[in-house]
C-alpha positions as CSV (number, residue, x, y, z in Angstrom):
1,M,55.1,27.6,-143.5
2,N,55.5,28.2,-139.8
3,A,59.1,29.4,-139.7
4,S,60.9,32.2,-137.8
5,V,64.4,33.6,-137.2
6,E,65.0,34.5,-133.6
7,P,67.9,35.7,-131.5
8,A,70.0,32.9,-130.0
9,D,71.6,33.0,-126.6
10,V,75.0,33.9,-128.2
11,P,75.4,37.5,-129.3
12,G,75.4,37.7,-133.1
13,A,73.8,34.3,-133.5
14,W,70.3,33.5,-134.8
15,V,68.2,30.4,-134.6
16,V,66.0,29.3,-137.5
17,R,62.9,27.5,-136.3
18,R,60.3,25.7,-138.4
19,D,57.2,24.1,-137.0
20,G,58.4,24.7,-133.5
21,M,61.8,22.9,-134.0
22,D,65.2,24.4,-134.1
23,Q,66.6,23.9,-137.7
24,S,69.8,25.9,-137.7
25,C,71.9,28.3,-135.7
26,V,73.6,31.0,-137.8
27,D,76.4,33.2,-136.4
28,L,76.5,36.3,-138.6
29,D,79.5,37.7,-136.7
30,D,81.5,34.5,-137.0
31,P,80.3,31.9,-139.6
32,T,83.0,29.5,-138.4
33,A,81.3,29.2,-135.0
34,L,79.1,26.1,-135.1
35,H,76.8,26.1,-132.1
36,F,74.9,22.7,-132.5
37,D,77.0,19.7,-131.4
38,Y,76.3,17.5,-134.5
39,V,77.0,20.4,-136.8
40,R,80.4,20.9,-135.2
41,R,81.1,17.2,-135.9
42,I,80.2,17.6,-139.5
43,G,82.4,20.8,-139.6
44,S,85.3,18.7,-138.3
45,L,84.8,16.1,-141.0
46,L,84.8,18.9,-143.7
47,D,87.9,20.3,-142.2
48,A,89.6,17.0,-142.8
49,A,88.2,16.5,-146.3
50,A,91.1,18.5,-147.9
51,P,94.1,20.5,-146.9
52,A,93.2,23.6,-144.9
53,G,92.0,26.5,-147.0
54,E,91.7,24.5,-150.2
55,A,88.4,25.1,-152.1
56,L,85.9,22.2,-152.1
57,R,82.9,21.2,-154.2
58,V,80.2,20.4,-151.7
59,L,76.6,19.2,-152.2
60,H,74.2,19.9,-149.2
61,V,71.0,18.0,-149.1
62,G,68.9,20.2,-146.9
63,G,69.6,23.9,-146.3
64,A,67.5,25.7,-143.6
65,G,69.7,28.5,-142.3
66,L,72.7,27.4,-144.5
67,T,75.0,27.1,-141.5
68,L,77.5,24.6,-143.0
69,P,77.6,26.3,-146.4
70,R,78.5,29.5,-144.7
71,F,81.2,27.7,-142.7
72,V,82.7,26.2,-145.8
73,A,82.6,29.5,-147.6
74,A,84.4,31.2,-144.7
75,T,87.1,28.5,-144.2
76,R,87.6,27.6,-147.8
77,P,87.2,30.6,-150.0
78,G,86.4,29.9,-153.6
79,S,84.4,26.7,-152.8
80,R,81.5,25.8,-155.0
81,Q,78.5,24.7,-153.1
82,V,75.0,23.5,-154.2
83,V,72.2,23.3,-151.6
84,L,69.0,21.3,-152.3
85,E,66.2,22.9,-150.3
86,P,62.6,22.5,-151.5
87,D,61.1,25.1,-149.0
88,E,61.3,28.3,-151.1
89,E,59.6,30.3,-148.4
90,L,62.1,29.3,-145.8
91,T,65.0,30.1,-148.1
92,A,63.5,33.5,-148.8
93,L,63.1,34.2,-145.1
94,V,66.7,33.2,-144.4
95,R,68.0,35.3,-147.3
96,E,66.1,38.3,-146.0
97,R,67.0,38.0,-142.3
98,L,70.4,36.2,-142.6
99,P,71.8,37.3,-146.0
100,L,74.7,35.4,-147.5
101,P,77.9,37.2,-148.1
102,R,78.6,38.5,-151.6
103,R,80.3,36.0,-153.9
104,S,79.7,33.2,-151.4
105,G,79.8,30.5,-154.1
106,I,76.6,29.1,-152.5
107,S,73.7,28.2,-154.9
108,V,70.4,27.1,-153.5
109,R,68.2,25.0,-155.7
110,P,64.4,24.8,-154.8
111,V,64.1,21.1,-155.2
112,D,63.7,18.1,-152.9
113,G,66.8,16.1,-152.2
114,R,66.1,13.0,-154.2
115,T,65.1,14.9,-157.3
116,G,68.1,17.3,-157.0
117,L,70.5,14.4,-156.6
118,G,69.5,13.1,-160.0
119,E,70.4,16.5,-161.5
120,V,74.0,16.4,-160.2
121,R,76.6,15.1,-162.7
122,N,78.7,12.0,-161.9
123,G,81.7,12.7,-159.6
124,W,81.0,16.4,-159.2
125,A,81.1,16.5,-155.4
126,Q,84.1,16.2,-153.1
127,A,81.8,16.1,-150.2
128,V,78.0,15.5,-149.7
129,V,76.3,16.5,-146.5
130,V,72.7,15.2,-145.8
131,D,70.9,17.1,-143.1
132,A,67.3,17.2,-144.2
133,F,64.2,16.6,-142.2
134,D,60.5,16.1,-142.8
135,G,59.2,16.9,-139.3
136,A,61.5,15.0,-136.9
137,E,62.7,12.4,-139.4
138,V,64.9,12.2,-142.4
139,P,62.8,11.4,-145.5
140,T,63.2,7.7,-146.2
141,D,64.1,8.3,-149.8
142,L,67.3,10.0,-148.7
143,V,68.6,6.9,-146.8
144,D,67.4,4.0,-148.8
145,A,69.6,1.9,-151.1
146,G,68.8,4.0,-154.1
147,A,69.8,7.2,-152.3
148,W,73.1,5.7,-151.3
149,Q,73.7,4.7,-154.9
150,E,73.1,8.3,-155.9
151,Y,75.5,9.6,-153.3
152,A,78.2,7.2,-154.5
153,R,77.5,8.4,-158.1
154,V,77.8,12.1,-157.5
155,L,80.9,11.8,-155.2
156,E,84.4,11.8,-156.7
157,P,86.5,8.8,-155.8
158,G,87.5,9.1,-152.1
159,G,84.9,11.7,-151.5
160,L,83.2,12.3,-148.1
161,L,79.6,11.6,-147.3
162,A,78.0,12.6,-144.0
163,V,74.4,11.8,-143.2
164,N,72.7,13.2,-140.1
165,L,69.9,11.0,-138.6
166,R,67.7,11.3,-135.5
167,D,67.2,8.0,-133.6
168,R,67.2,6.3,-130.3
169,A,68.0,2.7,-129.1
170,P,67.5,0.2,-130.6
171,F,68.2,2.5,-133.6
172,P,65.7,1.3,-136.3
173,R,66.4,4.2,-138.6
174,V,70.2,3.9,-138.4
175,R,69.9,0.1,-138.9
176,A,67.8,0.7,-142.0
177,A,70.2,3.3,-143.3
178,V,73.2,1.0,-142.8
179,A,71.4,-1.7,-144.7
180,G,70.8,0.7,-147.5
181,A,74.4,1.8,-147.5
182,L,75.7,-1.8,-147.7
183,A,73.3,-2.7,-150.4
184,A,74.6,0.2,-152.5
185,W,78.3,0.1,-151.7
186,D,79.0,-3.4,-150.3
187,D,82.0,-2.1,-148.4
188,V,81.5,-1.8,-144.6
189,D,85.1,-0.6,-144.2
190,R,84.0,2.7,-145.7
191,L,81.4,3.3,-143.0
192,A,81.7,5.1,-139.7
193,A,79.1,6.1,-137.2
194,G,79.2,8.6,-134.3
195,L,76.8,9.6,-131.6
196,E,76.7,11.1,-128.1
197,T,77.1,8.8,-125.1
198,A,73.6,9.5,-123.7
199,T,72.1,8.5,-127.1
200,R,74.3,5.4,-127.3
201,R,73.2,4.3,-123.8
202,G,69.5,4.7,-124.7
203,R,68.8,7.6,-122.4
204,R,67.4,9.8,-125.1
205,E,66.9,10.3,-128.8
206,G,69.8,12.1,-130.5
207,N,71.7,12.8,-133.6
208,V,73.7,9.9,-135.2
209,L,76.2,10.7,-137.9
210,L,76.7,8.0,-140.5
211,V,79.8,8.7,-142.5
212,A,81.2,7.0,-145.6
213,G,84.4,7.5,-147.5
214,G,86.7,10.4,-146.9
215,R,89.4,10.4,-144.3
216,P,89.1,8.5,-141.0
217,A,86.5,9.8,-138.6
218,P,87.8,11.8,-135.7
219,A,88.8,9.9,-132.5
220,A,86.3,9.6,-129.7
221,D,86.2,12.5,-127.3
222,A,84.3,13.5,-124.2
223,G,80.7,12.5,-124.5
224,Y,81.0,11.2,-128.1
225,S,81.9,7.8,-129.6
226,W,82.9,6.8,-133.1
227,W,82.7,3.3,-134.6
228,R,84.4,2.3,-137.9
229,G,84.1,-0.5,-140.4
230,P,82.9,-3.8,-139.0
231,Q,82.2,-2.1,-135.6
232,V,79.3,-0.3,-137.3
233,L,77.7,-3.7,-138.0
234,S,78.4,-5.0,-134.5
235,V,76.7,-1.9,-133.0
236,F,73.8,-1.3,-135.4
237,G,73.5,-4.6,-137.4
238,G,72.9,-4.6,-141.1
239,G,69.2,-4.6,-141.3
240,S,66.1,-2.8,-140.2
241,T,64.4,-3.6,-137.0
242,G,61.2,-2.5,-138.6
């Protein structure tokens, strides 16, 4: 493992790096402060998943620095959270350098996402967050049709699913993920997708959030666009470009 925990530019915050890539930014002084743009977007979705302060059951596929689990624990005390993170050395480093608060309600399981999904009982999760990478890409077995079927199985009715992808125009990874989602759920009206304007215009690779279920996605704001329902297909199509 080539991982480290280093000071961030913000006082009290730390960056978790693995294989030369930033994986997480953890603010020990204020766990509600989310410093990565796409993480703030997921935090906003989780804020809307239930009334403010109400405990949630959240499944996180991918853990790294445990930024979002810490956020949920701070904003929704009493929440039960399960994190699927196969890199035990990374988890040990994070626990040592960036310890979790006592009674956080966060349980980290040393298992890969697809295997761990199969061990979660039907309808347990009110929200599922998928933010797992192998190098620079999300493992394909976390965005294929079988994975989407598993997400639908472990979510309670009306639950929220947020999947973070890295892609650039013409978005082959997102197109393949959308095809997998439709093959599993057959309901495009449940889908939304959001990304930064620079990524949408093909200027650079960036994070694309694919969201299913839950409450409506936040409205577009400066530098960020959301598409919902049939718009997702009009933008990304329903199949892989290869």
